[in-house]
ZABA-719768 format. One record per residue (C-alpha): residue in three letters; x, y, z negated. Coordinates in nm, 4 decimals. Layout:
N
SITE resn       xx       yy       zz
SITE  ALA        X        Y        Z
...
END
This chain:
223
SITE resn       xx       yy       zz
SITE  MET   2.5150  -5.1970  -1.3364
SITE  LYS   2.7261  -5.5117  -1.3290
SITE  ILE   2.6669  -5.7733  -1.5974
SITE  ASN   2.9899  -5.8296  -1.7882
SITE  LEU   2.9182  -6.1645  -1.9538
SITE  THR   3.1243  -6.4782  -2.0102
SITE  GLN   3.0401  -6.7858  -1.8045
SITE  ASP   2.9076  -6.9932  -2.0961
SITE  TRP   2.6491  -6.7318  -2.1887
SITE  THR   2.5739  -6.6526  -1.8235
SITE  THR   2.4755  -7.0140  -1.7672
SITE  PHE   2.2890  -7.0425  -2.0977
SITE  LEU   2.0842  -6.7266  -2.0326
SITE  SER   2.0547  -6.7571  -1.6540
SITE  HIS   1.6731  -6.7666  -1.6578
SITE  GLN   1.6636  -6.4227  -1.8232
SITE  LEU   1.9520  -6.2726  -1.6281
SITE  ASN   1.7823  -6.3630  -1.3007
SITE  ALA   1.4364  -6.2440  -1.4045
SITE  PRO   1.2826  -5.9413  -1.2288
SITE  TYR   1.2530  -5.7427  -1.5534
SITE  PHE   1.6268  -5.7756  -1.6134
SITE  ASP   1.7160  -5.6450  -1.2673
SITE  GLU   1.4816  -5.3508  -1.3240
SITE  MET   1.6417  -5.2808  -1.6601
SITE  LEU   1.9895  -5.2733  -1.5072
SITE  VAL   1.8727  -5.0103  -1.2604
SITE  GLU   1.7306  -4.8032  -1.5473
SITE  LEU   2.0558  -4.8409  -1.7392
SITE  ASP   2.2544  -4.7164  -1.4404
SITE  HIS   2.0364  -4.4057  -1.4457
SITE  GLU   2.0719  -4.3610  -1.8231
SITE  TYR   2.4506  -4.3901  -1.8217
SITE  ALA   2.4857  -4.1710  -1.5129
SITE  ASN   2.2719  -3.8891  -1.6504
SITE  GLY   2.3672  -3.8754  -2.0157
SITE  ARG   2.5955  -4.0059  -2.2883
SITE  CYS   2.5024  -4.3593  -2.3922
SITE  PHE   2.6600  -4.6158  -2.6229
SITE  PRO   2.8315  -4.8504  -2.6360
SITE  PRO   3.0536  -4.8018  -2.3293
SITE  GLN   2.9232  -5.0077  -2.0388
SITE  ASP   3.2013  -5.2657  -2.0621
SITE  LEU   3.1065  -5.3351  -2.4264
SITE  ILE   2.7292  -5.3757  -2.3872
SITE  PHE   2.7581  -5.7554  -2.4040
SITE  SER   3.0411  -5.7678  -2.6590
SITE  ALA   2.8290  -5.9651  -2.9055
SITE  PHE   2.8303  -6.2538  -2.6571
SITE  ASN   3.1752  -6.2071  -2.5078
SITE  ASN   3.3450  -6.2249  -2.8471
SITE  CYS   3.1429  -6.5226  -2.9719
SITE  SER   3.1818  -6.8524  -2.7915
SITE  LEU   2.8493  -7.0299  -2.7329
SITE  GLU   3.0126  -7.3620  -2.8158
SITE  ASP   3.1370  -7.2299  -3.1500
SITE  LEU   2.8165  -7.0436  -3.2443
SITE  LYS   2.7487  -7.0812  -3.6162
SITE  VAL   2.5695  -6.7691  -3.7393
SITE  VAL   2.3345  -6.5101  -3.5897
SITE  ILE   2.2971  -6.1690  -3.7552
SITE  ILE   2.0209  -5.9514  -3.6126
SITE  GLY   2.0469  -5.5733  -3.6099
SITE  GLN   1.8212  -5.3109  -3.4528
SITE  ASP   2.0143  -5.0889  -3.2109
SITE  PRO   2.3709  -4.9598  -3.1719
SITE  TYR   2.5163  -4.6705  -3.3680
SITE  HIS   2.4480  -4.3517  -3.1745
SITE  GLY   2.7426  -4.1359  -3.2821
SITE  GLU   3.0459  -4.0657  -3.0676
SITE  GLY   3.2996  -4.3500  -3.0742
SITE  GLU   3.1099  -4.5666  -3.3231
SITE  ALA   2.9350  -4.8496  -3.1364
SITE  ASN   3.1387  -5.1439  -3.0102
SITE  GLY   2.8579  -5.3766  -2.9032
SITE  LEU   2.8431  -5.5735  -3.2290
SITE  SER   2.5579  -5.5239  -3.4757
SITE  PHE   2.6560  -5.3438  -3.7988
SITE  SER   3.0109  -5.3039  -3.6620
SITE  VAL   3.2072  -4.9904  -3.5758
SITE  ASN   3.5409  -4.9353  -3.4085
SITE  ASP   3.8642  -4.9317  -3.6070
SITE  GLY   3.9286  -4.5900  -3.7559
SITE  VAL   3.5595  -4.4984  -3.7784
SITE  ARG   3.4208  -4.4315  -4.1239
SITE  ILE   3.2373  -4.7410  -4.2500
SITE  PRO   2.8603  -4.6756  -4.2328
SITE  PRO   2.6481  -4.7033  -4.5514
SITE  SER   2.4793  -5.0316  -4.4547
SITE  LEU   2.8119  -5.1973  -4.3799
SITE  ARG   2.9567  -5.0688  -4.7072
SITE  ASN   2.6715  -5.2441  -4.8853
SITE  ILE   2.7334  -5.5597  -4.6822
SITE  ASN   3.0996  -5.5535  -4.7832
SITE  ARG   3.0080  -5.4940  -5.1465
SITE  GLU   2.7733  -5.7937  -5.1453
SITE  ILE   3.0376  -6.0106  -4.9780
SITE  CYS   3.2926  -5.9229  -5.2452
SITE  GLU   3.0473  -5.9857  -5.5298
SITE  ASP   2.9212  -6.3077  -5.3719
SITE  LEU   3.2659  -6.4506  -5.2960
SITE  SER   3.4491  -6.3031  -5.5973
SITE  HIS   3.6762  -6.1038  -5.3708
SITE  ILE   3.8413  -5.7981  -5.5228
SITE  PHE   3.9237  -5.5753  -5.2280
SITE  GLU   3.6631  -5.4517  -4.9797
SITE  PRO   3.7656  -5.4327  -4.6108
SITE  THR   3.9131  -5.1027  -4.4966
SITE  SER   3.7892  -5.1399  -4.1374
SITE  GLY   3.4304  -5.1648  -4.0195
SITE  ASN   3.5213  -5.3633  -3.7089
SITE  LEU   3.3521  -5.7041  -3.7341
SITE  LYS   3.5133  -5.8563  -3.4265
SITE  HIS   3.6868  -6.1128  -3.6503
SITE  TRP   3.3431  -6.2437  -3.7501
SITE  ALA   3.2376  -6.2759  -3.3858
SITE  GLU   3.5554  -6.4651  -3.2993
SITE  GLN   3.4653  -6.7227  -3.5662
SITE  GLY   3.1209  -6.7884  -3.4171
SITE  VAL   2.9036  -6.5093  -3.5566
SITE  LEU   2.6687  -6.3595  -3.2962
SITE  LEU   2.6223  -5.9967  -3.4024
SITE  LEU   2.3085  -5.9338  -3.2014
SITE  ASN   2.1232  -5.6044  -3.1878
SITE  ALA   1.7614  -5.6152  -3.0713
SITE  GLY   1.8492  -5.3378  -2.8284
SITE  LEU   2.1973  -5.3343  -2.6774
SITE  THR   2.2193  -4.9668  -2.5779
SITE  VAL   2.1229  -4.6221  -2.7054
SITE  ARG   2.1513  -4.2549  -2.6084
SITE  LYS   2.3966  -4.0343  -2.7960
SITE  ASP   2.2469  -3.8974  -3.1194
SITE  GLN   1.9057  -4.0492  -3.0419
SITE  PRO   1.8383  -4.3654  -3.2437
SITE  ASN   1.6050  -4.6185  -3.0824
SITE  SER   1.6067  -4.4096  -2.7630
SITE  HIS   1.6245  -4.7145  -2.5358
SITE  LYS   1.3226  -4.8780  -2.6934
SITE  HIS   1.1404  -4.8267  -2.3628
SITE  LEU   1.3824  -5.0653  -2.1924
SITE  LYS   1.3109  -5.4367  -2.2111
SITE  TRP   1.6041  -5.5283  -2.4309
SITE  SER   1.3611  -5.6737  -2.6841
SITE  VAL   1.2336  -5.9183  -2.4223
SITE  PHE   1.5893  -6.0268  -2.3530
SITE  THR   1.6987  -6.0599  -2.7169
SITE  ASP   1.3772  -6.2403  -2.8158
SITE  ALA   1.4591  -6.4894  -2.5406
SITE  VAL   1.8186  -6.5225  -2.6666
SITE  ILE   1.6979  -6.6055  -3.0174
SITE  ALA   1.4370  -6.8511  -2.8866
SITE  LYS   1.6905  -7.0244  -2.6626
SITE  ILE   1.9413  -7.0621  -2.9454
SITE  SER   1.6688  -7.1943  -3.1738
SITE  GLU   1.5606  -7.4463  -2.9121
SITE  GLU   1.8928  -7.5598  -2.7703
SITE  LYS   2.1296  -7.5431  -3.0673
SITE  GLU   2.1232  -7.7090  -3.4109
SITE  GLY   2.2500  -7.6118  -3.7539
SITE  VAL   2.2789  -7.2370  -3.6908
SITE  VAL   2.2471  -6.9902  -3.9775
SITE  PHE   2.0213  -6.6931  -3.9043
SITE  LEU   2.0671  -6.3930  -4.1341
SITE  LEU   1.7584  -6.1724  -4.1194
SITE  TRP   1.7907  -5.8456  -4.3101
SITE  GLY   1.4886  -5.6198  -4.3381
SITE  ALA   1.1329  -5.6351  -4.2043
SITE  PHE   1.2374  -5.5740  -3.8438
SITE  ALA   1.4742  -5.8728  -3.8415
SITE  HIS   1.2207  -6.0891  -4.0275
SITE  LYS   0.9669  -6.0255  -3.7514
SITE  LYS   1.2299  -6.0851  -3.4834
SITE  GLY   1.3003  -6.4281  -3.6304
SITE  LEU   0.9470  -6.5532  -3.6867
SITE  LYS   0.9684  -6.8235  -3.4192
SITE  ILE   1.3026  -6.9725  -3.5231
SITE  ASP   1.2731  -7.3476  -3.5846
SITE  ARG   1.3418  -7.3713  -3.9571
SITE  SER   1.3422  -7.7510  -3.9435
SITE  LYS   1.6835  -7.7538  -3.7748
SITE  HIS   1.8356  -7.4179  -3.8674
SITE  LEU   1.8965  -7.2278  -4.1920
SITE  VAL   1.7097  -6.8957  -4.2044
SITE  LEU   1.8063  -6.6588  -4.4851
SITE  GLU   1.6005  -6.3443  -4.5402
SITE  SER   1.6434  -6.0419  -4.7639
SITE  GLY   1.5940  -5.6686  -4.7637
SITE  HIS   1.8062  -5.4525  -4.5370
SITE  PRO   2.1523  -5.3450  -4.6587
SITE  SER   2.0681  -4.9770  -4.5977
SITE  PRO   2.0977  -4.7603  -4.9120
SITE  MET   1.7214  -4.7126  -4.9409
SITE  SER   1.6501  -5.0854  -4.9420
SITE  ALA   1.9587  -5.1828  -5.1404
SITE  ASN   1.8863  -4.9283  -5.4130
SITE  GLN   1.5391  -5.0786  -5.4523
SITE  GLY   1.6911  -5.4140  -5.5398
SITE  LYS   1.6150  -5.5809  -5.2079
SITE  TRP   1.9703  -5.6476  -5.0922
SITE  PHE   2.2308  -5.7056  -5.3612
SITE  GLY   2.2513  -6.0542  -5.5050
SITE  ASN   2.1156  -6.2357  -5.1988
SITE  LYS   2.4376  -6.4398  -5.1763
SITE  HIS   2.3808  -6.4960  -4.8060
SITE  PHE   2.7504  -6.5317  -4.7300
SITE  SER   2.8227  -6.8151  -4.9727
SITE  LYS   2.4917  -6.9823  -4.8838
SITE  ALA   2.5782  -6.9655  -4.5146
SITE  ASN   2.9179  -7.1236  -4.5710
SITE  THR   2.7779  -7.3962  -4.7969
SITE  TYR   2.5295  -7.4877  -4.5251
SITE  LEU   2.7886  -7.4813  -4.2464
SITE  GLU   3.0231  -7.7022  -4.4478
SITE  SER   2.7376  -7.9452  -4.5120
SITE  GLN   2.7088  -7.9682  -4.1315
SITE  GLY   3.0778  -8.0530  -4.1029
SITE  LYS   3.1684  -7.7059  -3.9760
SITE  ALA   3.4222  -7.4603  -4.1121
SITE  GLY   3.2781  -7.1731  -4.3113
SITE  ILE   3.3187  -6.8129  -4.2004
SITE  LYS   3.6063  -6.6077  -4.3397
SITE  TRP   3.3976  -6.3036  -4.4245
SITE  VAL   3.6905  -6.1066  -4.5657
END
């Protein structure tokens, strides 16, 4: 499998991309995609990076793995393609955004590419999945790669906002340097967590923008 990754990220992550485990994983991915239906499409596996310039990186949102239904995953965490019904977690994200920012109308599309283009890295812990089998590529070493991505951003960049939603993301972000980045944590936006009072009211979107503006950066247009 060929790595489809922009030059800025290729250079930034070269140590991982050239590591033996990564070469082995690409061979396994070739086998997975050749012998079954996997998502996202191969050319979108690295969309989180390709749509978010490293230079403009402002926010990192950590998800778990891609949506596993036909035509849903587009390589961005929590995001689906235009025309796909908005998943429950994203509906709750949109609801919180509107309440937080006093915005009346919720988005009608679940495609979050416009966030990525503003500097939001929508990073899943695993970048691929088999059709209708959530977490089915857990055996691949995506977690090694994405842990390294988070560590590298924490080490090399400054003033990034990390949004960690749910216990999985909290654990994923344990080693982020909180002395030079803003880390915001809450429950997951899934219905189960949100209905238990662990999501709504976190105001992560206004807090993120306030922090970015204090760093002399433009806030994110969330809606």
